[in-house]
N, C-alpha and C positions, 0 to 999 in steps of 0.2 A: 504494500500500500504506500503510495507516495506521501512524503512528509515535507512540508514547507519549513525550512530551517529558520528559527527565530533567533536573531542575533541580539535581542534585548534581554531575553531570558535563556541562557545557554542550557541546553538539555543533552543528556547522554542517550536519548532514545535512539535505538538502533545500533549503538556503539558499546553497549554494556559489557560485552565479552572482552573488550580491549583492556590490557593491563594499564593503559594510560587514557582510559575513557574520558575523564574530565578535560584533559589537555587536547585530545582528538576532537572532542565536542567544541572546544574553544577554537580550534583550527577551522573546523567546518563552519562555525558561526562567523569567523573572520572572513571567510570566502563569501558567505551569504551577505554580509554587510557591504563588501566590495561591489558585488553585482547589483545590489539594491541601490547603492549610492551612485555608481557610475552609469548603470544602464536602466535602472528602474525595474530590474528583473528579480522575481521571487525565486530564490535558490531552493529547488525541490530535489530531494533525493529519494531513492527507493532501495529496498534490500537488493543486494547484488544478485541474489538468486532470481529476482524478477527483472533484472537489467542485464541479462546474460549477453545480449548483443553489444552493449556498451563496454562491458568488462572484456569481452573477446576482442573488440576493436582496439582498445587500449593495449591489451596484452600482445596483439599482433604487431602493433607499432613498436613496442618495446623489444620484441623478439627479432623483428626484421631489421630494425635500425641499429640495435646495439647488442643483440643476442642476450637480452636480459629476461630473466624469469623471476618474478617476485614470489618469494617463498611464503609470505604471509597470506592468510585467508582474506579475500575481499568481503567487506561487510555491507557497504553501500556504494551506489553509483548514480550518476546523472549524466544526461546528454541533452544539450540545448543549443540554440543558436541565438545570438544577439548581434544585430547589425550584420556584418558579413563574416562573422567568426563563429565557427562551430566549436563548442567547448565540451569536454568530457572530464569527469572526475571519478576516481575510484578511491574510496577510503578503506584502509586495511586494518585488520585487527592489531597489528604491531604498533599502529599510530602513524603509519605512512599515508600520505596523500599523494596520488599521482594525477596530474591534469594534462590534458592535451588541448593546446590552442591551435586551431586549424583554420586559417583564413581561406575563404572560398574563392577569392579573386587574386590572391597574391601568394604564390608558392614560396616566396622568400621570407614570409612571416608565419612560420609554423614551428611549434616547439612542444617538447614534453617537459613538464616541471615536476620536481619532487619537493615535498615539504615534510619535515619531520616534526612530530608533536614534541612538545617540551617533555623531557624526561626519558625519551626513548633513545636507544643506541642507533647508530647508523647501520642499516641492514648490511649484512655481509656481502650481498650481491652488488651493493652500491659503493661500499667503503673504498675499495681500491681504485674506483673509476671516476669518482666525482668529488669535488671540493664543495663544501656547504658554507654559504654565507649566513650570518645571523641577522635577524630583524626582531624587534620588539613589537608585541601586540597586546593591547589591553585585554582582548578576549582570549588570546592563546598563550600568553607568556612569551617565551623566546621561541621563535620559529627558525629552523634551519632549512635553507632552500638551495636547490641547484636545478640546472636544466640542460637540455641539449636541443639542437636544431634538427628538425625533421627534414630529411633529404628526399624521401620517396613520396609517392602518391597513395593516398588511402581514402 
């Protein structure tokens, strides 16, 4: 069942099995606030089991672009379009968030982003390959993030 993420009252709904559930909920709320403020879009997620096509699309990009397989279980996902950008998010039990920014009219502006919830370790599959920058968030504490540019067509 789809769930509109409330960034004024942070909730762990759908993320309870994560060992860093409050921080992951803050990270998810941080994304919801961004999309509401920038685009007027309500950030809605659904259980990963109901968003299989979205999870598979993100995993295909990770596999084909960088031979990456995320070992953590996906909990929630979303896929939507604002303006000319297709966005996908997958939130994992470990506290990891993976997003895909995929412009529809400019292949030069496509990327995969990784965000780590406060309190989680860098996943083993990402640690040797990516450097993570830190940013502060009122909703999520310290977020560590990294990204790579997508070269292929998806």
